N, C-alpha and C positions, 0 to 999 in steps of 0.2 A: 555751223548744223550739229546741232547733236540727233543721235536714233539709238535706240539695241543697236546691239550689234550682233550680226550671224555669220558663221564662216562656215561652211562645210571645201572638205578635202576627201583626195586617198592620201595616204602614207603608210609606207613599209606595210604592204600591200593590206590595206585593208582602208574602208572607211572612219572620217572623223566628223564630228561636228561640234561648232563651236560657240555656244547660244551666252550673250553677256545679259543680265535683267537690268540694266541701270544702263542712264542716258551716258554716251561717247562722242566727244567729238571726230568728224568724221575724218578730219589729218589722224588721230591718235588710232582711229580702228584701220587706218591705213599701216602706220608703222608696227600697230601690235601683229599683224600679218605679217607682214616682212622678219619680225621679231620672229615668230612661230615659224614659218619656214623654210630661215635660215639656218632655226636650231634642229628643224627635222633634217634637213638635205645634210649638215654637219655630224648625226647622231648616225643619221644612213649613212651615209661614206665609212665611218669608221666602223659599227660594227653590223651590217647587214650581210649576212650571209650569202645573199642571193645576189649581193653585188661582186663581180670576181676584181671591181678595181677597190672595195672597202679593205681599210687592214687588215680585217679580223681573216679576208679572203688570201689577204699577202701571208698574214700569219699562219695561216697552214698550209702554205709551199715552202716557210722558208721559219724559223726560231727569229724570235725577235722581240720585242718590248714597245710599247706606246706608251706615251704620258695620259695620265686619268688626271682628271679635277677634283673636287673633293664631289661633287654630287655623284661620279661614276664612280671612287672608291666606296661612295656610302649602296652601290650599286651589288658591285660585288665583294663589297663587307657581308651582305644580307645573305646573297650567292654562297660564300665561304661558310657564312652560320651553318644556314639550312644543308650545304653537303657534309658538315662535320653531325648535324642532331641527327638525319636521314642514311647515317650512317654511306654517305655517296650516293645515294636515288634522285636527290636531287642535284643536277651536277651544270656546270656552263659548257662543259666538256661534251655535250650529246654527241655535236652537228657531226659528225661522221657517219653517226649511228645513226640518223636522222636522212641523212644523204645515202646510207646503205639500202635500209627503210623504204626508199622510191620518192623519200618529202624535200630534194636536189634543187638547183637554180632554176631548170625550166619545169618542175612538178613534173617529173615522168610517171611520178608513182609506179616504177617497177623494181621493186627490191633484188639487191644483191644477196651474197652472205654477208649478213649483221655479226660483227666484233663491238666487245663490251670499252667502252671509252677509257681513255689509260687513268690513273686516278690523277688528282688532282695535285700532290706531293709531289709525285716525282718531272710533272714535265708544265705546271700553273706556281709561279711568284704574284701574291698582289701585293703593292706598299699603297700610300697614299698620294703615289705619286705617281707610280707607275703599273705596267699589268705584262707580262714577259713572262714567254713559253722556252723553256728549255731545248724545247723538240718540238718539231713543227703537228699540231691539232686542230683544231673547224669547233674556234668557241661560240655556240648559240644563246643568248639572253631572251630567245622569245617566250617565257617562263614570266621574263618580269618585269623586260624590257617595252611592251607597251603602256603598262602601270608607269616604270619610269619616266617613261615619256611625256606620259597624263599629267605625273604631277608637273615636271619644268613646266609645261602647257599653260598650268594653273599657276606655278611661282610666275612664267610670265606676265600675266594678268595683275596678280596684285602689287610686282614694282609698277604697274602704271597706273595705280591708287583703284584698281578696280576688285570690289569682292561679291559681286554676287553674280556668280557665273555658275553654265554643268559645260562642264568636257567631256564627249562623248566619245569612244575609241573604240567604233564600233561594238557600240553595247556594257563597255566598259567604264565609269562614270568618277568623276570626282565631281564631288556638290559643295559650292562656298553662296551659304546665305547670308545674309545678318540681319534679314528682318523675322526670325522664326520663322518660315514657309520651309515646309518639309515636301524632298519632290517624291512625285509615288512612280513606283518603276513596276512592271510587271515582269514578273519570272517564267521564261518559254520552258515550254514541256520540252523534255531532249530529247522523247521519240516523235511528236510533234511540233513541228516549228510553228504554225499558225494558232496555236493556242497558248492559252495564258496558264498557268499553275498555282502563283498566290501573285502576291502586291509586298515589296518591300519603299518603306519611305525613309530616303534621307534626307539629313542635314549636315554640312561642314566634317562629313567621310565621304570616304570608295564608295562603290561597289562594281566589284567585279567575279566575271563567273566566268566556266570555263565546265566544253562539253564537246565529248568524241564522237557528237553527229554530224556535222562540220566537211569540218577537214579529216577525212574517214577514205582509206582505199585500201579495197581485200580486209588482213587481218589486223591491221594500222589503222592509230590514229593519230595526231599531231603529240599527242604524250607515251612515251617510249619509260619502261622501264626499263633498264641502264642493263640491272642484274639475271631478270629470266627474258633479255631482249623481246618482250609481248608489253604490246598497248593490255591498262587493265582496262579488266571488263567487268566490275563488283561495283563500278562506282558510272551512273551514269552522266550527272551532271555536279556540280560543285558552287555556291555563293558565297562569297565571302564578305563582305564589308568590317572595314580598318578607314582610320583615319587616313592614310596614304596610301593610295592607288596602287605604289610599286606592291606592299605587302602586300595586299588586299591581291593579287594577279599573282603574287606568287606562290603565296598561302592556296590561293585559288587550283592552283593544280599541284601541290603538295599533297593534297585533298583528297589526290587518285590514286598514291605510292605508299602513303603512310598513315595510323589512325589520329585519328582527330585530339586524341590526348596528345601524343606527345609535339603538338604542335601548339595548345592551349597552357603547355608550360611555360614555353618562351614566349609569346607574342599574345599580345592584344586582340582580340577579334571574334566577333561574330560571325557563326556559317551556320547554314543547312546544305546540305545532301540524302541524292537521289538516288539508291541504289539500284543492280539492272532489275529487283523484282519489285521494281517502280517502289518500296519504303521508305521513305523519309527519317531523316538525323537532320536535328535543330537546335542547337544554342539553344538556353532558357533567354536569352537577352537578345536573338535576332529577330531584328528591326521590323517585323513582318506577320503574312499567313500565306494560309495555301485555302485556297477551295476545294477542302476535301476534309479526310479525316486528319487527326492528330499524327499517323503512322504512316499512313499510305496516300498515291496520286491517284491510283491505281482508279 
């Protein structure tokens, strides 16, 4: 028997949904589910800083190295490229700072004394096959890791001959469709999660968003500038459309920290951002519209 396939689950601390818009044999549905869950477990056991048994947590206690697949090398290559481009503001070495701010494995939300992350060149070395820390440091890939995982799930589906689907990692999406149909997605108001401020339409691309309203405590949210040791407040929300979710995810964080022009010179993407005065900045080819004036959502 064949049927359309839908899978819902919890992973890396958030809700996921995978929808397949074409008939799939039940046996293949089970195989896909096993492959997705198996990959996620492998990913979390290596890169989750919220698991004490993960390789990343172990490297935070004792220097060492881990092997990288070609996909993982692509992830850390993007991190290094953005680290250099942003003068270290976008860094995978942010983990200890997040813990000190209270975003730790128990979600204590109790800040302690904050320290700037170490410089990449002083502690971290990445080749196409290995990641090595020459001194203990806590790596956090939360700024691009979910997008990376979304892309990998999409690759699992493509490898099984499935080409019409949507991978949804708590609102960050990868959409694939061979029939010319676009998925219409609402854009959440950063100050009122019950309201939608606009619509975006995507096909064979990814949409990732970031906002400081959900993971927020005290003076912090989940994005912290490693130079100022503060969470950015000038930007309330970002929305990024790119071919791959990993890039869209990373850039949705970068837009909180650096001007869009810096990123547009290096990467192909469209974006919209909401400032703290509710004014909008929207790239010319952003594939959507807002239910307001062209300059504000107020």
